[in-house]
C-alpha positions as CSV (number, residue, x, y, z in Angstrom):
1,M,14.4,-68.8,-40.9
2,G,15.6,-65.3,-41.4
3,R,17.5,-63.2,-43.7
4,R,20.3,-60.8,-43.0
5,A,21.9,-58.5,-45.5
6,D,24.5,-60.8,-46.8
7,R,23.5,-64.2,-45.5
8,Y,20.7,-66.6,-44.8
9,L,20.2,-67.9,-41.3
10,H,18.6,-71.2,-40.7
11,G,18.5,-73.8,-37.9
12,P,18.6,-75.5,-35.7
13,A,21.8,-77.4,-36.6
14,E,22.4,-80.9,-35.3
15,R,25.5,-82.2,-33.7
16,R,27.0,-78.7,-33.3
17,P,28.2,-76.8,-30.2
18,I,25.3,-75.4,-28.1
19,L,25.6,-71.9,-29.7
20,C,24.9,-73.5,-33.1
21,L,21.9,-75.3,-31.7
22,I,20.6,-72.0,-30.4
23,F,21.4,-69.8,-33.4
24,G,21.3,-72.3,-36.3
25,T,23.7,-72.1,-39.1
26,T,24.7,-69.3,-41.5
27,T,25.1,-69.5,-45.3
28,L,26.7,-66.5,-47.0
29,F,24.9,-65.1,-50.1
30,D,26.9,-65.2,-53.3
31,A,27.3,-62.0,-55.4
32,P,24.4,-62.7,-57.8
33,T,22.0,-63.3,-54.9
34,L,23.2,-60.1,-53.2
35,A,22.8,-58.1,-56.4
36,A,19.3,-59.5,-56.9
37,L,18.2,-58.6,-53.3
38,Y,19.9,-55.2,-53.2
39,P,20.5,-53.8,-56.7
40,T,21.7,-50.5,-55.2
41,H,23.3,-49.5,-51.9
42,K,20.2,-47.3,-51.2
43,A,18.0,-50.4,-51.6
44,F,20.2,-52.2,-49.1
45,T,20.3,-49.4,-46.5
46,S,16.5,-48.8,-46.8
47,A,15.7,-52.5,-46.2
48,Y,18.3,-52.6,-43.4
49,D,17.0,-49.5,-41.7
50,K,13.4,-50.9,-41.7
51,A,14.5,-54.2,-40.2
52,L,16.6,-52.3,-37.6
53,K,13.7,-50.1,-36.6
54,R,11.5,-53.2,-36.1
55,A,14.2,-54.9,-34.0
56,V,14.5,-51.8,-31.8
57,K,10.7,-51.5,-31.4
58,K,10.5,-55.1,-30.3
59,G,13.3,-54.6,-27.8
60,W,15.8,-57.0,-29.5
61,I,18.3,-54.2,-30.1
62,L,19.0,-51.2,-27.9
63,E,18.9,-47.7,-29.5
64,P,22.6,-46.9,-28.8
65,D,23.6,-50.2,-30.6
66,A,21.1,-49.5,-33.4
67,K,23.0,-46.2,-34.1
68,L,26.3,-48.1,-34.5
69,I,24.7,-50.8,-36.6
70,K,23.1,-48.2,-38.9
71,K,26.4,-46.5,-39.3
72,W,28.0,-49.8,-40.3
73,A,25.3,-50.4,-42.9
74,A,25.7,-47.0,-44.4
75,G,29.5,-47.5,-44.7
76,S,29.2,-51.0,-46.2
77,N,29.7,-51.8,-49.9
78,I,26.6,-54.0,-50.1
79,G,24.3,-53.2,-53.0
80,G,25.0,-52.1,-56.5
């Protein structure tokens, strides 16, 4: 199980296409849940940046991609 900024990932899903079996399913967070997790935009970007750094360190995300992803997070309206 894992958490992303605006959704909860879980799996594996049954009787789904192969990609669903590999990646599980996704459930979007509602507004109250997002507000509880990230009361401010800074809280969101801080948590996101920490998770992104871990992913780069483990080799799951390449540094050039991480720069683009970080830019997306900074420009998002998540938090607050």
